[in-house]
PyMOL commands that place a pseudoatom at each C-alpha (Angstrom):
pseudoatom trace, name=CA, resn=UNK, resi=1, chain=A, elem=C, hetatm=0, pos=[-11.059, -38.790, -3.578]
pseudoatom trace, name=CA, resn=UNK, resi=2, chain=A, elem=C, hetatm=0, pos=[-14.714, -39.095, -4.474]
pseudoatom trace, name=CA, resn=UNK, resi=3, chain=A, elem=C, hetatm=0, pos=[-16.435, -36.554, -6.657]
pseudoatom trace, name=CA, resn=UNK, resi=4, chain=A, elem=C, hetatm=0, pos=[-18.916, -33.821, -5.908]
pseudoatom trace, name=CA, resn=UNK, resi=5, chain=A, elem=C, hetatm=0, pos=[-22.419, -34.209, -7.340]
pseudoatom trace, name=CA, resn=UNK, resi=6, chain=A, elem=C, hetatm=0, pos=[-22.699, -33.643, -11.081]
pseudoatom trace, name=CA, resn=UNK, resi=7, chain=A, elem=C, hetatm=0, pos=[-22.312, -29.996, -12.127]
pseudoatom trace, name=CA, resn=UNK, resi=8, chain=A, elem=C, hetatm=0, pos=[-21.305, -28.929, -8.598]
pseudoatom trace, name=CA, resn=UNK, resi=9, chain=A, elem=C, hetatm=0, pos=[-18.308, -27.008, -9.996]
pseudoatom trace, name=CA, resn=UNK, resi=10, chain=A, elem=C, hetatm=0, pos=[-16.222, -26.305, -6.871]
pseudoatom trace, name=CA, resn=UNK, resi=11, chain=A, elem=C, hetatm=0, pos=[-15.428, -22.588, -6.537]
pseudoatom trace, name=CA, resn=UNK, resi=12, chain=A, elem=C, hetatm=0, pos=[-13.621, -22.847, -3.192]
pseudoatom trace, name=CA, resn=UNK, resi=13, chain=A, elem=C, hetatm=0, pos=[-12.348, -25.683, -1.002]
pseudoatom trace, name=CA, resn=UNK, resi=14, chain=A, elem=C, hetatm=0, pos=[-11.476, -25.479, 2.706]
pseudoatom trace, name=CA, resn=UNK, resi=15, chain=A, elem=C, hetatm=0, pos=[-9.984, -28.202, 4.936]
pseudoatom trace, name=CA, resn=UNK, resi=16, chain=A, elem=C, hetatm=0, pos=[-10.567, -28.216, 8.696]
pseudoatom trace, name=CA, resn=UNK, resi=17, chain=A, elem=C, hetatm=0, pos=[-7.081, -27.950, 10.287]
pseudoatom trace, name=CA, resn=UNK, resi=18, chain=A, elem=C, hetatm=0, pos=[-8.190, -29.875, 13.386]
pseudoatom trace, name=CA, resn=UNK, resi=19, chain=A, elem=C, hetatm=0, pos=[-9.912, -32.671, 11.418]
pseudoatom trace, name=CA, resn=UNK, resi=20, chain=A, elem=C, hetatm=0, pos=[-8.091, -33.073, 8.076]
pseudoatom trace, name=CA, resn=UNK, resi=21, chain=A, elem=C, hetatm=0, pos=[-10.691, -35.540, 6.755]
pseudoatom trace, name=CA, resn=UNK, resi=22, chain=A, elem=C, hetatm=0, pos=[-13.355, -32.808, 6.983]
pseudoatom trace, name=CA, resn=UNK, resi=23, chain=A, elem=C, hetatm=0, pos=[-13.483, -30.862, 3.725]
pseudoatom trace, name=CA, resn=UNK, resi=24, chain=A, elem=C, hetatm=0, pos=[-15.888, -28.133, 2.594]
pseudoatom trace, name=CA, resn=UNK, resi=25, chain=A, elem=C, hetatm=0, pos=[-16.499, -27.164, -1.038]
pseudoatom trace, name=CA, resn=UNK, resi=26, chain=A, elem=C, hetatm=0, pos=[-18.572, -24.305, -2.429]
pseudoatom trace, name=CA, resn=UNK, resi=27, chain=A, elem=C, hetatm=0, pos=[-20.213, -25.432, -5.649]
pseudoatom trace, name=CA, resn=UNK, resi=28, chain=A, elem=C, hetatm=0, pos=[-22.374, -23.725, -8.242]
pseudoatom trace, name=CA, resn=UNK, resi=29, chain=A, elem=C, hetatm=0, pos=[-25.539, -25.111, -6.657]
pseudoatom trace, name=CA, resn=UNK, resi=30, chain=A, elem=C, hetatm=0, pos=[-24.707, -25.390, -2.943]
pseudoatom trace, name=CA, resn=UNK, resi=31, chain=A, elem=C, hetatm=0, pos=[-22.112, -25.847, -0.252]
pseudoatom trace, name=CA, resn=UNK, resi=32, chain=A, elem=C, hetatm=0, pos=[-20.967, -29.412, 0.405]
pseudoatom trace, name=CA, resn=UNK, resi=33, chain=A, elem=C, hetatm=0, pos=[-19.222, -31.114, 3.329]
pseudoatom trace, name=CA, resn=UNK, resi=34, chain=A, elem=C, hetatm=0, pos=[-17.209, -34.323, 3.446]
pseudoatom trace, name=CA, resn=UNK, resi=35, chain=A, elem=C, hetatm=0, pos=[-16.169, -36.056, 6.666]
pseudoatom trace, name=CA, resn=UNK, resi=36, chain=A, elem=C, hetatm=0, pos=[-14.131, -38.756, 4.908]
pseudoatom trace, name=CA, resn=UNK, resi=37, chain=A, elem=C, hetatm=0, pos=[-11.547, -36.746, 2.921]
pseudoatom trace, name=CA, resn=UNK, resi=38, chain=A, elem=C, hetatm=0, pos=[-13.833, -36.335, -0.075]
pseudoatom trace, name=CA, resn=UNK, resi=39, chain=A, elem=C, hetatm=0, pos=[-14.998, -39.930, -0.526]
pseudoatom trace, name=CA, resn=UNK, resi=40, chain=A, elem=C, hetatm=0, pos=[-18.611, -38.815, -0.044]
pseudoatom trace, name=CA, resn=UNK, resi=41, chain=A, elem=C, hetatm=0, pos=[-20.319, -35.410, 0.106]
pseudoatom trace, name=CA, resn=UNK, resi=42, chain=A, elem=C, hetatm=0, pos=[-23.444, -33.999, 1.781]
pseudoatom trace, name=CA, resn=UNK, resi=43, chain=A, elem=C, hetatm=0, pos=[-25.148, -30.637, 1.250]
pseudoatom trace, name=CA, resn=UNK, resi=44, chain=A, elem=C, hetatm=0, pos=[-24.295, -28.212, 4.041]
pseudoatom trace, name=CA, resn=UNK, resi=45, chain=A, elem=C, hetatm=0, pos=[-25.837, -24.942, 2.942]
pseudoatom trace, name=CA, resn=UNK, resi=46, chain=A, elem=C, hetatm=0, pos=[-28.993, -24.675, 5.087]
pseudoatom trace, name=CA, resn=UNK, resi=47, chain=A, elem=C, hetatm=0, pos=[-29.663, -20.947, 5.303]
pseudoatom trace, name=CA, resn=UNK, resi=48, chain=A, elem=C, hetatm=0, pos=[-27.458, -19.916, 2.363]
pseudoatom trace, name=CA, resn=UNK, resi=49, chain=A, elem=C, hetatm=0, pos=[-29.151, -18.646, -0.810]
pseudoatom trace, name=CA, resn=UNK, resi=50, chain=A, elem=C, hetatm=0, pos=[-29.038, -21.376, -3.472]
pseudoatom trace, name=CA, resn=UNK, resi=51, chain=A, elem=C, hetatm=0, pos=[-25.851, -21.205, -5.531]
pseudoatom trace, name=CA, resn=UNK, resi=52, chain=A, elem=C, hetatm=0, pos=[-24.786, -17.804, -4.261]
pseudoatom trace, name=CA, resn=UNK, resi=53, chain=A, elem=C, hetatm=0, pos=[-21.721, -18.543, -2.128]
pseudoatom trace, name=CA, resn=UNK, resi=54, chain=A, elem=C, hetatm=0, pos=[-18.473, -17.576, -3.831]
pseudoatom trace, name=CA, resn=UNK, resi=55, chain=A, elem=C, hetatm=0, pos=[-15.912, -17.670, -1.024]
pseudoatom trace, name=CA, resn=UNK, resi=56, chain=A, elem=C, hetatm=0, pos=[-15.535, -19.720, 2.132]
pseudoatom trace, name=CA, resn=UNK, resi=57, chain=A, elem=C, hetatm=0, pos=[-13.325, -19.343, 5.209]
pseudoatom trace, name=CA, resn=UNK, resi=58, chain=A, elem=C, hetatm=0, pos=[-13.098, -20.885, 8.644]
pseudoatom trace, name=CA, resn=UNK, resi=59, chain=A, elem=C, hetatm=0, pos=[-11.713, -19.619, 11.923]
pseudoatom trace, name=CA, resn=UNK, resi=60, chain=A, elem=C, hetatm=0, pos=[-8.524, -21.673, 12.494]
pseudoatom trace, name=CA, resn=UNK, resi=61, chain=A, elem=C, hetatm=0, pos=[-8.961, -21.390, 16.282]
pseudoatom trace, name=CA, resn=UNK, resi=62, chain=A, elem=C, hetatm=0, pos=[-12.618, -22.427, 16.125]
pseudoatom trace, name=CA, resn=UNK, resi=63, chain=A, elem=C, hetatm=0, pos=[-13.124, -24.412, 12.897]
pseudoatom trace, name=CA, resn=UNK, resi=64, chain=A, elem=C, hetatm=0, pos=[-16.828, -24.864, 13.648]
pseudoatom trace, name=CA, resn=UNK, resi=65, chain=A, elem=C, hetatm=0, pos=[-17.140, -21.108, 12.965]
pseudoatom trace, name=CA, resn=UNK, resi=66, chain=A, elem=C, hetatm=0, pos=[-17.213, -20.503, 9.234]
pseudoatom trace, name=CA, resn=UNK, resi=67, chain=A, elem=C, hetatm=0, pos=[-17.941, -17.605, 6.905]
pseudoatom trace, name=CA, resn=UNK, resi=68, chain=A, elem=C, hetatm=0, pos=[-19.365, -17.580, 3.381]
pseudoatom trace, name=CA, resn=UNK, resi=69, chain=A, elem=C, hetatm=0, pos=[-19.512, -14.564, 1.068]
pseudoatom trace, name=CA, resn=UNK, resi=70, chain=A, elem=C, hetatm=0, pos=[-21.925, -14.117, -1.830]
pseudoatom trace, name=CA, resn=UNK, resi=71, chain=A, elem=C, hetatm=0, pos=[-21.621, -12.280, -5.132]
pseudoatom trace, name=CA, resn=UNK, resi=72, chain=A, elem=C, hetatm=0, pos=[-24.263, -9.860, -3.876]
pseudoatom trace, name=CA, resn=UNK, resi=73, chain=A, elem=C, hetatm=0, pos=[-21.921, -8.823, -1.061]
pseudoatom trace, name=CA, resn=UNK, resi=74, chain=A, elem=C, hetatm=0, pos=[-23.694, -10.595, 1.787]
pseudoatom trace, name=CA, resn=UNK, resi=75, chain=A, elem=C, hetatm=0, pos=[-21.701, -12.344, 4.495]
pseudoatom trace, name=CA, resn=UNK, resi=76, chain=A, elem=C, hetatm=0, pos=[-23.007, -15.428, 6.301]
pseudoatom trace, name=CA, resn=UNK, resi=77, chain=A, elem=C, hetatm=0, pos=[-21.709, -17.166, 9.430]
pseudoatom trace, name=CA, resn=UNK, resi=78, chain=A, elem=C, hetatm=0, pos=[-22.057, -20.727, 10.670]
pseudoatom trace, name=CA, resn=UNK, resi=79, chain=A, elem=C, hetatm=0, pos=[-21.281, -21.660, 14.261]
pseudoatom trace, name=CA, resn=UNK, resi=80, chain=A, elem=C, hetatm=0, pos=[-21.883, -25.389, 13.754]
pseudoatom trace, name=CA, resn=UNK, resi=81, chain=A, elem=C, hetatm=0, pos=[-19.534, -26.539, 11.010]
pseudoatom trace, name=CA, resn=UNK, resi=82, chain=A, elem=C, hetatm=0, pos=[-21.761, -25.483, 8.085]
pseudoatom trace, name=CA, resn=UNK, resi=83, chain=A, elem=C, hetatm=0, pos=[-24.912, -27.231, 9.295]
pseudoatom trace, name=CA, resn=UNK, resi=84, chain=A, elem=C, hetatm=0, pos=[-26.793, -23.924, 9.434]
pseudoatom trace, name=CA, resn=UNK, resi=85, chain=A, elem=C, hetatm=0, pos=[-26.059, -20.346, 8.351]
pseudoatom trace, name=CA, resn=UNK, resi=86, chain=A, elem=C, hetatm=0, pos=[-27.211, -16.861, 9.335]
pseudoatom trace, name=CA, resn=UNK, resi=87, chain=A, elem=C, hetatm=0, pos=[-26.701, -13.671, 7.352]
pseudoatom trace, name=CA, resn=UNK, resi=88, chain=A, elem=C, hetatm=0, pos=[-24.628, -11.099, 9.225]
pseudoatom trace, name=CA, resn=UNK, resi=89, chain=A, elem=C, hetatm=0, pos=[-25.895, -7.524, 9.465]
pseudoatom trace, name=CA, resn=UNK, resi=90, chain=A, elem=C, hetatm=0, pos=[-24.657, -5.288, 6.681]
pseudoatom trace, name=CA, resn=UNK, resi=91, chain=A, elem=C, hetatm=0, pos=[-22.100, -2.661, 7.546]
pseudoatom trace, name=CA, resn=UNK, resi=92, chain=A, elem=C, hetatm=0, pos=[-21.438, 0.476, 5.577]
pseudoatom trace, name=CA, resn=UNK, resi=93, chain=A, elem=C, hetatm=0, pos=[-17.921, 1.033, 4.301]
pseudoatom trace, name=CA, resn=UNK, resi=94, chain=A, elem=C, hetatm=0, pos=[-16.594, 4.428, 3.306]
pseudoatom trace, name=CA, resn=UNK, resi=95, chain=A, elem=C, hetatm=0, pos=[-17.983, 7.921, 3.840]
pseudoatom trace, name=CA, resn=UNK, resi=96, chain=A, elem=C, hetatm=0, pos=[-21.637, 8.429, 4.652]
pseudoatom trace, name=CA, resn=UNK, resi=97, chain=A, elem=C, hetatm=0, pos=[-23.858, 9.915, 1.965]
for i in range(1, 97): cmd.bond("trace and resi %d" % i, "trace and resi %d" % (i + 1))
show_as sticks, trace
zoom trace
C-alpha cells in the first residue's frame, strides 16, 4: 500500500464495499481518496472545512453517498463519492429552551 501525503495522519479509513480498491481516509489536513487500494491518493474534500473531519461513513447500499462529521458537530454529505460535500442543516436534539 502506498502512503498518504506527509503529515496526513489518518483518523478514519473507509473501504467501498462495491469497489474494494476504492479507499477513503480522513487525515489531519484533508480527506483523501484512493482508487487503486492505497497505491496513490488524491484530495477529496471539496466543500469540507480544512482539517475538520473526524469521522467518515458511507451508505452500504449507495456507496457514492457518504457522510463526514466534524469536531464542531457539523455533518456533511457527499452524493458523488467524496468529490464534493454539502453541510447538512443542523437539527436540535433534546428539549427546547
